[in-house]
C-alpha positions as CSV (number, residue, x, y, z in Angstrom):
1,M,-24.2,3.4,56.4
2,L,-20.9,4.4,54.8
3,A,-21.6,2.1,51.8
4,R,-25.0,3.8,51.4
5,R,-23.5,7.3,51.4
6,G,-21.0,6.1,48.8
7,A,-23.8,4.8,46.6
8,V,-25.7,8.0,47.0
9,A,-22.6,10.1,46.1
10,L,-22.0,7.9,43.0
11,L,-25.6,8.3,42.0
12,A,-25.4,12.1,42.4
13,L,-22.2,12.2,40.4
14,L,-23.7,10.2,37.6
15,T,-26.8,12.4,37.4
16,V,-24.9,15.7,37.7
17,A,-22.1,14.9,35.2
18,P,-23.7,13.3,32.2
19,H,-21.7,10.6,30.5
20,S,-20.3,11.6,27.2
21,A,-18.5,9.3,24.8
22,P,-14.9,10.1,24.1
23,A,-14.5,12.2,21.0
24,A,-13.8,10.0,17.9
25,S,-10.5,10.6,16.4
26,P,-10.9,12.1,12.9
27,R,-10.3,9.1,10.6
28,S,-8.9,9.9,7.2
29,S,-11.0,8.8,4.3
30,I,-8.6,7.2,1.8
31,K,-9.5,5.3,-1.3
32,L,-7.0,3.3,-3.4
33,H,-7.3,2.6,-7.1
34,L,-4.7,0.1,-8.5
35,L,-4.0,1.2,-12.1
36,S,-1.5,-1.4,-13.1
37,C,0.8,-4.1,-11.7
38,A,3.6,-6.1,-13.3
39,T,6.2,-8.7,-12.2
40,G,9.4,-9.9,-13.6
41,S,12.9,-11.1,-12.9
42,I,16.4,-9.9,-13.7
43,G,16.8,-12.5,-16.4
44,Q,19.9,-14.5,-16.1
45,I,20.4,-15.6,-12.5
46,P,23.9,-16.6,-11.3
47,Q,24.4,-20.1,-10.1
48,P,25.0,-20.7,-7.3
49,L,22.8,-17.9,-6.1
50,P,24.7,-15.5,-3.8
51,P,23.1,-14.8,-0.4
52,D,20.4,-12.1,-0.4
53,Y,20.6,-11.8,-4.2
54,E,17.3,-10.4,-5.5
55,T,15.9,-11.9,-8.6
56,Q,12.1,-11.2,-8.6
57,F,10.5,-7.8,-8.7
58,A,7.1,-6.1,-9.0
59,V,5.9,-2.7,-9.9
60,A,2.5,-1.1,-9.2
61,V,1.0,2.2,-9.9
62,I,-1.8,3.4,-7.7
63,D,-4.0,6.5,-7.3
64,V,-4.6,7.4,-3.7
65,Y,-7.7,9.6,-3.0
66,S,-7.6,11.4,0.3
67,A,-10.4,13.5,1.8
68,R,-7.9,15.7,3.6
69,P,-4.1,16.3,3.6
70,I,-2.1,13.6,5.5
71,P,1.4,14.7,6.4
72,Y,2.7,11.1,7.0
73,A,0.7,8.4,5.3
74,P,1.4,4.7,5.9
75,L,3.9,2.9,3.6
76,P,2.1,1.0,0.9
77,T,2.8,-2.8,0.8
78,L,2.5,-5.0,-2.2
79,K,1.5,-8.7,-2.2
80,L,1.0,-11.1,-5.1
81,V,-1.7,-13.8,-4.8
82,D,-1.9,-16.7,-7.2
83,Q,-4.9,-18.8,-8.3
84,N,-4.0,-21.4,-5.6
85,L,-4.1,-18.6,-2.9
86,G,-0.3,-18.7,-2.5
87,V,1.0,-15.3,-1.4
88,V,4.3,-13.7,-2.3
89,V,5.1,-10.8,-0.1
90,T,7.6,-7.9,-0.5
91,K,11.1,-8.5,0.6
92,R,11.9,-4.8,0.5
93,V,10.6,-1.6,-1.1
94,I,13.1,-0.4,-3.7
95,S,11.4,3.0,-4.3
96,I,8.1,4.8,-4.1
97,Q,7.8,7.6,-6.6
98,G,5.2,10.4,-6.8
99,L,4.0,10.8,-10.5
100,N,2.4,13.6,-12.4
101,R,-1.2,12.8,-12.0
102,H,-2.1,14.3,-15.3
103,A,0.4,12.1,-17.2
104,N,-1.0,9.8,-19.8
105,L,0.8,6.6,-18.7
106,T,0.4,3.4,-20.6
107,R,0.8,0.0,-18.9
108,E,4.3,-0.3,-20.3
109,T,5.5,3.1,-19.1
110,N,4.0,2.3,-15.7
111,Y,6.2,-0.8,-15.1
112,L,9.2,-0.1,-17.3
113,A,9.5,3.5,-16.1
114,L,10.2,4.6,-19.6
115,D,9.0,8.1,-18.8
116,D,8.9,9.4,-15.2
117,N,6.5,12.2,-16.2
118,G,7.8,14.5,-13.5
119,G,8.3,11.7,-11.0
120,R,9.9,12.4,-7.7
121,P,10.7,10.5,-4.5
122,W,7.6,10.2,-2.4
123,N,7.8,12.0,1.0
124,H,5.0,10.0,2.7
125,A,2.6,13.0,2.4
126,L,-0.8,12.8,0.7
127,S,-2.4,16.0,-0.4
128,Q,-6.2,16.5,-0.4
129,G,-7.5,14.9,-3.6
130,M,-5.5,12.4,-5.7
131,T,-1.9,11.4,-5.4
132,R,-0.4,8.9,-8.0
133,L,2.4,6.6,-6.8
134,R,4.7,4.1,-8.5
135,I,5.9,1.4,-6.1
136,R,8.9,-0.8,-6.9
137,V,9.6,-3.8,-4.7
138,A,11.9,-6.8,-4.6
139,L,10.0,-10.0,-3.9
140,A,11.1,-13.0,-1.8
141,T,13.9,-14.7,-3.7
142,Q,12.8,-17.3,-6.2
143,A,9.2,-16.1,-5.7
144,Y,6.7,-17.3,-8.3
145,V,3.0,-16.9,-8.6
146,S,1.1,-19.0,-11.1
147,P,-1.2,-17.2,-13.5
148,P,-3.7,-15.7,-13.3
149,A,-2.2,-13.9,-10.4
150,R,-3.6,-10.9,-8.5
151,C,-1.8,-7.9,-7.1
152,R,-2.9,-6.5,-3.7
153,I,-1.8,-3.1,-2.4
154,E,-2.3,-2.3,1.3
155,M,-1.9,1.1,2.8
156,G,-2.8,1.0,6.5
157,P,-6.3,-0.4,6.8
158,Y,-7.1,0.4,3.1
159,N,-6.4,-1.9,0.1
160,A,-7.0,-2.4,-3.6
161,E,-6.6,-5.5,-5.7
162,R,-6.6,-6.4,-9.4
163,R,-5.1,-8.9,-11.7
164,V,-1.4,-8.7,-12.6
165,D,-1.3,-7.0,-16.0
166,A,2.0,-8.2,-17.3
167,G,5.4,-9.8,-16.8
168,W,8.3,-7.9,-18.3
169,P,10.5,-9.8,-20.7
170,T,13.9,-10.9,-19.5
171,G,16.9,-12.2,-21.4
């Protein structure tokens, strides 16, 4: 009898209080466009190589399109993928710089940083609309990707990929 009353009470609760799905968290709508990517080394490498000495680097410029302002966006990561699907990951981020989105940057000014065009340290915020970022990273020591390599930027669940545009000359 007690079990029957419990079943009736549960049935009454389900019919009186309709089930509603939990409110979906507002998910930001972000799109990434990878404008350029380049890799290179420091040139002459000391022998023997000191511990933690960084020799390989990459630079990428991305446009991040956001449907709404995001006060603290995820940190972008950069990976290089070669034709044999070998992956070189970032050892550390050297800098992320916000760039003037109206600047007419060429491939060379993107990776050589010849003109910062109003560049400033990035504060992790994304405004509504487009934000242009330059990402400089150190790669795993002695990292090498065989051409044609691809550059992949990931920012939280979002990503963009394109071929590596250039390698900078070293002495």
